[in-house]
C-alpha positions as CSV (number, residue, x, y, z in Angstrom):
1,M,-3.4,26.1,7.6
2,E,-6.0,23.4,7.2
3,T,-6.0,19.7,8.6
4,P,-4.5,17.4,5.4
5,K,-7.7,15.1,4.7
6,I,-6.8,11.5,4.3
7,I,-8.8,8.7,3.2
8,L,-7.3,5.1,4.0
9,F,-8.5,1.8,1.3
10,W,-7.9,-1.0,3.5
11,S,-9.1,-4.1,2.7
12,G,-8.5,-6.9,5.3
13,G,-9.9,-9.1,5.9
14,K,-13.8,-11.6,7.3
15,E,-12.1,-12.8,10.3
16,Q,-10.3,-11.0,13.0
17,S,-6.5,-9.9,12.2
18,K,-3.7,-11.2,14.8
19,W,-0.9,-8.9,12.8
20,W,-0.4,-5.8,13.5
21,T,-0.3,-3.7,9.8
22,G,1.2,-0.3,9.2
23,I,-2.0,1.2,7.7
24,E,-3.1,1.0,12.2
25,T,0.1,2.7,13.4
26,I,-0.6,5.7,10.7
27,L,-4.1,5.6,13.3
28,K,-2.3,5.7,16.0
29,K,0.4,8.0,15.3
30,V,-3.0,10.6,14.2
31,E,-4.4,9.9,17.0
32,S,-1.5,11.4,19.1
33,G,-0.4,13.5,16.7
34,N,3.1,12.5,15.2
35,I,1.0,12.9,11.9
36,Q,-1.1,16.0,11.2
37,A,-3.9,14.6,9.2
38,Q,-7.6,13.8,9.9
39,V,-9.1,10.3,8.4
40,V,-12.0,11.3,7.2
41,W,-13.1,7.6,6.5
42,I,-11.9,4.4,6.0
43,I,-12.8,2.3,3.3
44,T,-13.0,-1.8,3.1
45,N,-15.0,-4.5,1.6
46,Y,-16.1,-6.6,5.0
47,S,-18.6,-4.7,6.7
48,N,-18.4,-7.5,9.9
49,G,-14.7,-7.9,8.9
50,W,-11.7,-6.2,11.2
51,V,-11.1,-3.6,9.1
52,A,-14.1,-2.1,10.3
53,N,-13.8,-2.8,13.8
54,K,-10.8,-1.1,14.5
55,A,-12.2,2.0,12.3
56,N,-14.9,2.1,15.0
57,N,-12.0,2.0,17.5
58,F,-10.3,5.0,15.9
59,W,-14.2,6.5,16.2
60,I,-14.1,6.5,12.4
61,E,-17.0,5.7,10.4
62,P,-16.3,3.4,7.6
63,K,-17.3,2.7,4.0
64,I,-18.2,-0.3,3.3
65,I,-18.1,-1.4,-0.2
66,E,-19.4,-5.1,-0.9
67,E,-17.9,-7.3,-3.3
68,K,-21.5,-7.8,-4.2
69,D,-21.5,-4.3,-5.5
70,F,-18.1,-3.9,-6.7
71,P,-18.0,-4.8,-10.6
72,K,-16.6,-8.0,-11.8
73,R,-14.0,-8.4,-14.7
74,D,-15.6,-9.2,-17.7
75,K,-15.6,-13.8,-18.0
76,E,-16.8,-13.8,-21.0
77,N,-13.5,-12.7,-22.6
78,K,-10.7,-15.2,-23.1
79,F,-8.5,-12.8,-22.6
80,W,-9.4,-11.3,-19.6
81,I,-6.3,-10.0,-18.4
82,K,-5.5,-7.2,-21.2
83,T,-9.7,-6.1,-21.0
84,L,-10.3,-6.9,-17.7
85,F,-13.4,-4.9,-17.3
86,S,-16.9,-4.0,-19.6
87,K,-17.0,-0.7,-20.6
88,A,-20.9,-0.3,-18.8
89,N,-18.0,-1.7,-15.3
90,K,-15.6,0.4,-16.1
91,N,-18.3,3.1,-16.0
92,E,-19.6,1.7,-12.7
93,I,-16.2,2.1,-10.6
94,T,-15.1,5.3,-12.4
95,K,-19.0,6.6,-10.7
96,I,-17.9,5.1,-6.8
97,Y,-14.6,6.6,-6.6
98,K,-16.1,9.7,-8.1
99,D,-18.5,9.4,-4.7
100,I,-15.7,8.8,-2.8
101,L,-13.5,11.9,-3.2
102,K,-16.9,13.7,-3.9
103,E,-18.2,13.2,-0.2
104,Y,-15.2,14.3,1.8
105,K,-12.8,15.7,-1.2
106,P,-9.4,14.0,1.2
107,D,-5.8,15.7,0.1
108,Y,-4.2,11.9,0.2
109,I,-5.6,8.8,-0.4
110,F,-3.8,5.8,1.2
111,M,-4.0,2.1,0.4
112,S,-3.5,-1.0,1.9
113,W,-4.4,-4.7,0.9
114,W,-6.4,-2.8,-1.6
115,L,-7.4,-5.6,-4.2
116,K,-10.0,-3.7,-6.4
117,Y,-9.3,-1.3,-9.8
118,I,-8.7,1.1,-9.6
119,L,-10.1,4.5,-11.7
120,W,-10.1,7.9,-12.2
121,L,-8.4,8.3,-8.5
122,P,-5.4,11.2,-8.4
123,I,-2.4,9.4,-9.2
124,N,-0.2,12.2,-7.6
125,K,-2.2,11.7,-4.5
126,T,-2.6,8.2,-4.0
127,I,-0.2,5.6,-2.5
128,N,-0.3,2.4,-2.3
129,I,2.2,-0.6,0.0
130,H,3.8,-3.6,-1.4
131,P,4.6,-6.3,1.0
132,G,7.5,-6.9,-1.4
133,P,9.8,-6.0,-4.4
134,T,6.8,-4.3,-7.7
135,K,9.1,-6.1,-10.1
136,E,8.3,-9.5,-11.6
137,P,7.8,-11.9,-10.6
138,Y,7.2,-10.5,-7.4
139,G,4.3,-8.3,-8.5
140,W,1.6,-7.0,-10.5
141,K,-1.7,-9.0,-9.8
142,W,-1.0,-12.5,-9.0
143,M,1.0,-11.6,-6.2
144,Y,-0.7,-10.2,-3.2
145,W,-1.3,-10.9,0.7
146,D,1.2,-14.2,1.4
147,K,1.5,-15.3,-1.9
148,I,4.6,-12.7,-2.1
149,H,6.0,-14.2,1.0
150,K,5.6,-17.7,-0.8
151,K,7.6,-16.8,-3.3
152,I,9.7,-15.0,-1.9
153,W,10.6,-18.1,0.9
154,E,10.6,-20.2,-2.3
155,D,13.0,-18.3,-4.0
156,Y,15.4,-17.8,-0.6
157,K,15.4,-21.2,0.1
158,A,16.5,-21.8,-3.9
159,K,19.4,-19.4,-3.2
160,K,17.9,-16.5,-5.8
161,I,17.6,-13.6,-3.5
162,K,19.0,-13.2,-0.1
163,R,16.5,-10.7,1.3
164,T,13.0,-8.5,0.9
165,C,11.7,-5.3,0.3
166,I,8.5,-3.3,1.6
167,T,7.6,-0.9,-1.3
168,M,5.2,2.3,-1.1
169,H,4.6,4.0,-4.5
170,Y,1.9,6.1,-6.7
171,V,-1.1,4.5,-8.1
172,S,-0.7,4.8,-11.6
173,K,-3.5,2.8,-14.2
174,K,-0.8,0.3,-14.7
175,I,-0.5,-2.6,-11.8
176,D,2.1,-1.2,-9.1
177,D,3.9,0.8,-11.5
178,G,3.5,4.2,-10.0
179,P,6.6,5.4,-9.1
180,I,8.4,4.5,-5.7
181,I,9.0,7.0,-3.4
182,A,10.4,3.7,-1.0
183,Q,11.4,1.1,-0.9
184,I,13.3,-0.2,2.5
185,P,15.1,-3.6,2.9
186,V,14.3,-6.0,5.0
187,S,15.9,-8.7,6.3
188,I,15.0,-12.5,6.1
189,N,18.6,-15.1,7.1
190,K,16.3,-15.5,10.6
191,C,13.7,-17.4,8.9
192,N,12.1,-20.7,9.4
193,S,9.3,-20.1,6.5
194,W,7.4,-17.8,4.2
195,E,5.0,-17.0,7.6
196,D,8.7,-15.9,9.2
197,V,9.0,-13.7,6.5
198,K,5.9,-12.3,7.0
199,K,5.8,-11.5,10.2
200,A,10.0,-9.7,9.5
201,V,8.7,-7.0,7.0
202,N,5.4,-6.6,8.7
203,K,7.3,-6.0,11.8
204,V,9.3,-3.1,9.1
205,E,6.2,-1.9,8.1
206,Q,4.8,-1.1,11.7
207,K,8.5,0.8,12.2
208,Y,8.5,2.4,8.3
209,Q,4.9,3.0,7.1
210,W,4.1,5.4,8.5
211,K,7.6,8.0,8.8
212,I,7.1,7.2,4.6
213,T,3.4,8.9,4.8
214,K,4.0,11.5,7.3
215,L,6.6,12.9,4.9
216,V,3.9,12.7,2.1
217,I,1.0,14.6,3.7
218,E,4.1,16.9,5.3
219,K,5.0,17.6,1.4
220,K,8.7,16.6,2.0
221,I,7.6,13.6,-0.9
222,A,5.8,15.3,-3.7
223,W,5.2,13.9,-7.5
224,S,5.0,16.5,-9.5
225,W,3.9,14.3,-12.8
226,E,2.1,17.3,-14.8
227,K,5.7,19.5,-15.1
228,D,8.7,16.9,-15.3
229,D,7.0,13.7,-14.2
230,S,9.4,13.4,-11.2
231,V,9.4,13.0,-7.3
232,I,10.4,15.0,-4.9
233,F,12.3,14.0,-2.1
234,P,13.9,15.3,0.9
235,K,17.3,16.5,1.0
236,F,18.9,13.3,2.5
237,Y,16.2,10.9,1.8
238,R,17.6,7.0,1.3
239,W,15.0,5.1,0.5
240,K,14.0,6.0,-3.3
241,K,16.9,2.9,-4.6
242,W,15.6,0.2,-6.0
243,V,16.5,-3.2,-3.3
244,D,18.3,-5.3,-5.0
245,L,17.0,-8.5,-3.4
246,R,20.8,-10.5,-4.4
247,K,23.1,-8.7,-2.2
248,S,23.2,-9.6,1.9
249,S,21.4,-7.9,4.2
250,L,24.0,-6.2,6.3
251,S,23.8,-2.9,5.5
252,I,20.1,-2.6,6.3
253,K,21.0,-1.6,10.0
254,K,23.1,1.5,9.3
255,K,20.5,2.9,7.0
256,Q,18.0,2.3,9.0
257,K,20.1,3.9,11.9
258,S,20.2,7.1,9.7
259,Y,17.0,7.7,8.8
260,S,15.4,7.0,12.0
């Protein structure tokens, strides 16, 4: 049986990050043999960013899609939220992704902080992680990176919610709309700022993202979208239900213990 090939889309940033991300944990688990897979490419949009440096640390040559090389939205259209890209730009974006798949023919694609428009990627093999719930007002286009944590903290202080979560889901044509494969609660009752919320989310991401990734690679989680459009989970899997942010986080420890 051949080792599954995976590609990681990982934007990161221009500056060196102080955050230990779930993707970096995945790389360490692959290196140690805990995840049986071959990372054939790490794709980022900053040639001199910290993601490219991390890729080199793991002896993986990063592929760079520079900001200037990725087509922009149609700025002339006032209703760009609906029309997003022109037909010509969509064709160019499609070619970018087709060329990536043609080069290495990956079995799975995992995304973290990838904010570019997605076209043509295999939706049943492409997984994204979202540092919060995907339902509005915490999902969709405007909610990414620190914006999510700031909104969570704002609502927590207003006593609208009592916790947050991380969400892993398949990538469909609509933003943050693919089937959920994991939604894991995150306690924030000891947080004093949105930065503390970010740290709490990051800690849970480090602990669980690689475990969910491993289950996907081992085909214990799979989306049978061509047949009955349902996701297959392991028998005693705990994370497929929506997390109710209005409820207390007291049950988290019990749930995590049953999965660890």
